[in-house]
PLY file of the C-alpha trace (Angstrom):
ply
format ascii 1.0
element vertex 389
property float x
property float y
property float z
element edge 388
property int vertex1
property int vertex2
end_header
119.91 107.98 99.57
116.72 107.43 100.94
115.21 106.93 97.28
117.96 104.24 96.01
117.17 102.34 99.33
113.63 102.01 98.68
114.02 101.55 94.55
116.45 98.43 95.79
113.92 97.18 98.55
111.33 97.19 96.01
113.47 95.28 92.79
114.57 93.06 95.56
110.88 91.66 97.24
109.12 92.30 93.94
111.28 89.39 92.04
110.92 87.04 95.23
107.35 87.63 95.41
106.45 86.46 92.19
109.38 83.10 92.74
108.70 82.66 96.22
106.81 79.32 95.93
106.03 76.31 99.03
104.98 78.67 102.14
106.45 81.17 104.07
110.76 79.29 104.99
110.70 79.50 100.96
110.43 83.63 101.16
112.95 83.34 103.25
115.21 80.90 102.15
114.74 82.93 98.63
115.65 86.48 100.83
118.96 85.10 102.12
120.00 84.16 98.73
119.13 87.45 97.04
120.34 89.35 100.26
122.58 88.04 102.08
124.79 85.28 99.69
124.74 88.14 97.23
123.46 91.52 97.66
125.33 91.00 101.56
123.11 94.07 102.64
121.97 91.81 105.21
123.24 89.17 107.42
122.84 85.74 108.99
122.41 86.88 112.60
119.81 89.11 111.62
117.63 86.89 109.61
117.63 84.50 112.40
116.53 87.56 115.14
113.93 88.29 112.29
112.59 84.90 112.55
112.56 84.96 116.58
110.94 88.11 116.80
108.55 87.11 113.81
107.41 83.62 115.07
107.02 85.30 118.82
103.99 87.34 117.19
100.70 87.10 115.56
100.20 87.59 112.45
101.90 86.00 109.13
105.37 85.40 109.90
106.95 85.42 105.93
105.17 89.05 105.08
106.58 90.00 109.20
110.22 88.81 108.43
109.55 91.17 105.03
108.31 94.43 107.15
111.28 93.64 109.55
113.89 93.87 107.39
113.17 96.86 104.80
112.42 99.08 108.28
116.02 98.25 108.99
116.95 98.70 105.75
115.17 102.23 104.96
112.37 103.10 107.93
108.74 102.59 107.79
108.63 103.66 104.26
110.66 100.88 103.54
108.63 98.83 105.47
105.78 99.61 103.20
107.57 99.52 100.24
108.89 96.15 101.18
105.48 94.72 101.96
103.86 96.25 99.11
106.46 94.74 96.18
106.42 91.42 97.77
102.62 91.02 98.04
101.93 92.59 94.33
102.77 89.68 91.98
100.84 87.50 93.75
97.85 89.62 94.47
97.53 90.20 91.23
97.58 86.32 90.55
94.92 85.28 93.10
92.67 88.63 91.44
92.62 86.79 88.19
92.15 83.65 89.76
89.46 84.73 91.64
87.80 86.50 88.66
88.66 82.92 86.60
86.49 80.90 89.83
84.30 78.67 87.11
87.70 77.19 86.52
88.04 75.80 89.78
91.69 74.76 90.81
94.53 75.54 87.81
94.71 71.94 85.96
97.19 69.18 85.61
99.24 71.49 84.11
100.13 73.44 87.65
100.47 70.57 88.97
102.94 69.06 87.12
105.22 72.60 87.19
104.43 72.27 91.00
105.93 68.75 91.08
109.13 70.24 89.90
108.64 73.66 91.49
108.59 72.01 95.40
111.91 69.85 95.76
114.18 72.72 94.21
112.23 74.78 96.86
112.96 71.60 99.58
116.89 72.00 98.34
116.68 75.70 98.34
115.75 75.52 102.42
118.30 72.67 103.25
121.04 75.53 101.62
119.69 77.98 103.33
119.46 75.88 106.47
123.56 74.66 106.54
124.87 77.58 105.58
123.35 80.01 107.79
124.30 77.06 110.30
128.19 77.26 109.40
128.09 81.01 110.30
125.38 81.36 113.34
126.83 77.70 115.41
130.73 78.04 116.81
129.74 76.02 119.79
129.41 72.45 119.22
126.45 72.88 122.04
124.70 74.98 119.49
125.01 72.67 117.00
122.79 70.35 119.83
120.62 72.95 120.42
120.18 73.23 116.17
119.46 69.21 116.34
117.28 69.74 118.94
114.78 72.04 117.54
114.72 69.81 114.48
113.86 66.02 116.76
110.92 67.99 118.78
109.71 69.60 115.54
109.59 66.04 113.96
107.56 65.15 116.05
105.66 68.13 117.71
104.09 70.04 114.76
102.13 72.89 116.80
103.19 76.44 117.29
103.23 75.90 120.77
106.24 73.72 119.97
107.60 76.26 118.78
107.16 78.91 121.35
108.29 76.26 123.29
111.59 76.27 121.64
112.35 79.72 121.38
111.72 79.43 125.41
113.64 76.75 126.08
116.81 77.95 123.75
116.79 81.03 125.34
117.07 79.02 128.38
119.46 77.21 127.11
121.68 80.17 126.10
121.46 82.35 129.28
123.14 79.26 131.14
125.15 78.02 128.88
126.57 80.73 127.53
126.60 84.11 130.45
130.21 85.16 129.17
129.45 84.76 125.63
128.07 88.41 125.71
129.36 91.78 125.96
127.30 94.59 126.95
127.45 97.60 123.50
125.49 100.36 125.22
122.90 101.59 128.02
119.22 101.72 126.08
118.78 98.33 127.72
118.69 99.97 131.34
115.07 100.85 130.88
113.61 98.64 128.41
110.14 99.20 130.14
109.19 102.27 127.82
109.11 100.87 124.34
107.48 97.27 126.07
105.08 99.20 127.74
104.10 100.73 124.24
104.30 97.88 121.95
101.43 96.26 124.54
99.84 99.26 124.55
99.60 99.50 121.03
98.56 96.23 120.50
96.12 96.47 123.11
94.75 99.41 121.71
94.15 97.26 118.76
92.10 94.65 119.81
90.07 97.08 121.59
90.06 98.79 118.61
89.43 96.01 117.04
85.45 95.12 119.19
84.44 98.74 118.40
85.35 98.96 115.03
81.65 99.35 113.49
80.22 97.02 111.36
77.71 99.08 108.92
79.11 98.60 106.06
80.28 95.05 104.14
83.91 96.24 103.36
83.58 97.45 107.49
83.33 93.55 108.07
85.68 92.83 106.15
88.19 94.82 107.71
87.31 93.79 111.04
87.50 90.27 111.03
90.57 89.53 109.01
92.29 92.31 111.57
90.51 89.91 114.42
92.62 87.17 112.03
95.51 89.62 112.03
96.03 90.10 115.27
95.24 87.34 117.34
96.03 84.42 115.06
99.86 83.10 116.20
101.67 80.05 114.05
101.97 81.67 110.39
99.26 80.45 107.48
99.51 76.84 108.04
98.33 77.22 111.82
95.75 79.96 110.68
94.19 78.02 108.32
91.66 76.10 110.22
90.78 78.70 112.66
90.28 80.97 109.63
88.09 77.94 108.58
86.32 78.00 111.72
85.73 81.70 111.73
84.86 81.97 107.73
82.65 79.08 107.23
81.34 77.49 110.42
80.86 81.11 112.21
80.04 84.35 109.69
79.25 81.34 106.81
80.45 83.84 104.44
81.14 80.74 102.10
80.90 77.28 101.88
84.08 74.57 102.24
84.37 74.65 98.72
84.59 78.00 98.85
87.03 78.17 101.20
89.43 75.31 99.95
89.76 76.63 96.50
90.68 79.67 98.27
93.09 78.51 100.28
94.30 75.92 96.99
94.84 79.50 95.46
97.32 80.84 97.70
99.05 77.73 98.07
99.69 77.39 94.06
100.71 80.97 93.22
104.20 83.11 94.83
104.13 84.37 97.94
102.60 83.75 101.51
99.65 81.44 101.64
97.42 83.79 103.51
97.28 86.46 99.68
94.36 83.92 99.59
92.42 86.72 101.49
92.68 88.59 97.59
90.26 85.70 97.47
88.11 85.85 100.22
87.36 89.52 99.58
87.09 89.61 96.25
84.50 87.21 96.79
82.91 89.45 99.22
82.73 92.96 97.82
85.26 92.96 94.37
87.63 94.72 93.91
87.89 97.08 97.02
87.02 94.05 99.15
90.30 92.26 97.61
92.45 94.86 98.74
90.56 95.70 102.03
91.05 91.96 103.26
95.02 92.42 102.16
95.11 94.99 103.65
93.65 93.67 106.87
95.11 90.46 107.18
99.31 91.80 106.56
98.90 94.91 107.62
98.27 95.49 111.28
100.65 92.06 112.44
103.51 93.77 110.63
103.11 97.13 112.67
103.51 94.98 115.20
106.27 93.55 114.80
107.88 97.06 113.43
106.71 98.00 117.09
108.82 95.26 118.58
112.11 95.35 116.51
112.58 99.03 118.33
112.05 97.52 121.79
114.17 94.69 120.84
117.07 97.24 119.47
116.49 99.14 122.56
117.67 96.05 124.74
119.20 94.09 122.21
123.21 95.18 123.71
122.25 93.81 126.50
124.61 90.79 127.74
121.88 88.46 129.12
119.57 88.77 125.90
123.04 88.64 124.16
123.36 85.15 125.69
119.80 84.44 124.77
120.14 84.67 121.23
123.19 82.38 121.06
120.62 79.42 122.33
118.17 81.46 120.05
119.74 81.45 116.93
121.12 78.01 115.88
116.97 76.54 117.35
116.17 78.55 114.55
118.95 77.01 112.49
116.67 73.53 113.41
113.54 75.03 112.52
114.76 76.21 109.13
116.15 72.44 108.75
112.73 71.24 109.72
110.77 72.99 107.07
112.94 71.40 104.27
112.81 68.27 105.45
108.72 68.53 105.71
108.29 70.36 101.98
110.22 67.66 100.24
107.99 64.56 102.38
105.07 66.86 101.36
104.96 67.92 97.84
107.81 65.36 96.70
105.71 63.65 93.31
104.94 60.41 94.97
105.48 58.18 91.41
109.10 59.70 91.04
110.71 60.00 94.58
113.80 59.44 92.68
113.54 62.73 89.99
112.72 64.34 93.28
114.96 63.77 95.42
117.59 64.12 92.68
116.20 67.85 91.96
116.48 68.59 95.46
119.88 67.26 95.86
121.16 69.25 92.89
119.89 72.21 93.68
121.23 72.25 96.95
124.46 71.72 95.43
124.40 74.64 92.89
122.82 77.41 96.01
125.28 76.02 98.94
128.56 75.22 97.49
128.37 77.64 93.76
125.46 80.09 95.26
123.22 80.38 92.20
120.29 82.69 92.09
117.17 80.66 93.56
114.98 82.86 91.35
116.45 80.86 88.36
116.61 77.13 89.68
112.47 78.22 90.61
112.84 79.13 87.14
114.29 75.98 85.99
112.47 73.44 88.24
108.71 74.60 86.64
110.03 73.75 83.64
111.77 70.25 84.39
108.20 69.81 85.93
106.52 70.67 82.52
108.46 68.95 80.48
108.96 65.56 82.97
105.44 65.06 84.62
0 1
1 2
2 3
3 4
4 5
5 6
6 7
7 8
8 9
9 10
10 11
11 12
12 13
13 14
14 15
15 16
16 17
17 18
18 19
19 20
20 21
21 22
22 23
23 24
24 25
25 26
26 27
27 28
28 29
29 30
30 31
31 32
32 33
33 34
34 35
35 36
36 37
37 38
38 39
39 40
40 41
41 42
42 43
43 44
44 45
45 46
46 47
47 48
48 49
49 50
50 51
51 52
52 53
53 54
54 55
55 56
56 57
57 58
58 59
59 60
60 61
61 62
62 63
63 64
64 65
65 66
66 67
67 68
68 69
69 70
70 71
71 72
72 73
73 74
74 75
75 76
76 77
77 78
78 79
79 80
80 81
81 82
82 83
83 84
84 85
85 86
86 87
87 88
88 89
89 90
90 91
91 92
92 93
93 94
94 95
95 96
96 97
97 98
98 99
99 100
100 101
101 102
102 103
103 104
104 105
105 106
106 107
107 108
108 109
109 110
110 111
111 112
112 113
113 114
114 115
115 116
116 117
117 118
118 119
119 120
120 121
121 122
122 123
123 124
124 125
125 126
126 127
127 128
128 129
129 130
130 131
131 132
132 133
133 134
134 135
135 136
136 137
137 138
138 139
139 140
140 141
141 142
142 143
143 144
144 145
145 146
146 147
147 148
148 149
149 150
150 151
151 152
152 153
153 154
154 155
155 156
156 157
157 158
158 159
159 160
160 161
161 162
162 163
163 164
164 165
165 166
166 167
167 168
168 169
169 170
170 171
171 172
172 173
173 174
174 175
175 176
176 177
177 178
178 179
179 180
180 181
181 182
182 183
183 184
184 185
185 186
186 187
187 188
188 189
189 190
190 191
191 192
192 193
193 194
194 195
195 196
196 197
197 198
198 199
199 200
200 201
201 202
202 203
203 204
204 205
205 206
206 207
207 208
208 209
209 210
210 211
211 212
212 213
213 214
214 215
215 216
216 217
217 218
218 219
219 220
220 221
221 222
222 223
223 224
224 225
225 226
226 227
227 228
228 229
229 230
230 231
231 232
232 233
233 234
234 235
235 236
236 237
237 238
238 239
239 240
240 241
241 242
242 243
243 244
244 245
245 246
246 247
247 248
248 249
249 250
250 251
251 252
252 253
253 254
254 255
255 256
256 257
257 258
258 259
259 260
260 261
261 262
262 263
263 264
264 265
265 266
266 267
267 268
268 269
269 270
270 271
271 272
272 273
273 274
274 275
275 276
276 277
277 278
278 279
279 280
280 281
281 282
282 283
283 284
284 285
285 286
286 287
287 288
288 289
289 290
290 291
291 292
292 293
293 294
294 295
295 296
296 297
297 298
298 299
299 300
300 301
301 302
302 303
303 304
304 305
305 306
306 307
307 308
308 309
309 310
310 311
311 312
312 313
313 314
314 315
315 316
316 317
317 318
318 319
319 320
320 321
321 322
322 323
323 324
324 325
325 326
326 327
327 328
328 329
329 330
330 331
331 332
332 333
333 334
334 335
335 336
336 337
337 338
338 339
339 340
340 341
341 342
342 343
343 344
344 345
345 346
346 347
347 348
348 349
349 350
350 351
351 352
352 353
353 354
354 355
355 356
356 357
357 358
358 359
359 360
360 361
361 362
362 363
363 364
364 365
365 366
366 367
367 368
368 369
369 370
370 371
371 372
372 373
373 374
374 375
375 376
376 377
377 378
378 379
379 380
380 381
381 382
382 383
383 384
384 385
385 386
386 387
387 388
């Protein structure tokens, strides 16, 4: 039974990791399309909880959600298999592009392909937001919470805004839905034990980084990328400026052109944007450097996610926690909706807005109404981009 679960997770996430262009919310949308809509191995409430937890932790949000999902289905081995599977396709692609560094960027052809892919991604995420909203928002006040979260992100785009949205929606849930949750167990009576364990592991990890020997190049890579994984919040796009300051300005490991190329490679390949760590590790120490950098930037925060999920599981039956979640989950829907609009605005083909809009609208209809597989739509968008542009 365990082997069957692991094989399912590997097949699922290697497929998602091969086609999830467009940032972390695109990857999450594809997880929902495959695992909620088609396989029914998890539900929308589980995804909303995973996004909420990952948004409050350091490190890449999407991979933390992947680890959380794998852990829920098949324990620690499930988390590790899921992470390896979702990162493997982009790892191989970025490693290949790092080796071919002389071919700066990937040419006009890739730009054309992405012009067809990103509108499809926007439509996919939009369908995800509205489908989740239909199941999660059962009260008019929850629709208001979702809309308020969306509007806040439109005007104030920062990680602090996300934290304030999660905190504010939790308080709103406690105030509006005091009688909305039921106590389903007594596990929450001593939540301080797992919480202290979580805090202890986090502090010990930071101390280990500070005292880690930096006698070798691989040791330096491991130290710096683990530091990034455990101390930077807000996901890939928020972490990029800090990463540039660290790698270019402070350590002087790369010049600005090399850094921009590394980030560009992460954007034009499937998977999370911080898969750029493969390029940076390769430039420093070849293939071993790529492996060390990738492991260091993704694994530590994922382990914290798993630990925190245990804390959450020990207290989530508390009526107060359930009431807070009734506020948080609609806010997550608003965050996903904002992501769809943001991707469309940033990546639409300005020379042919009508085609981009039609691609987004058609994708939304096919996913929302007919549950067409997201992988098929992503590939179709790539082909259309290549033909039309």
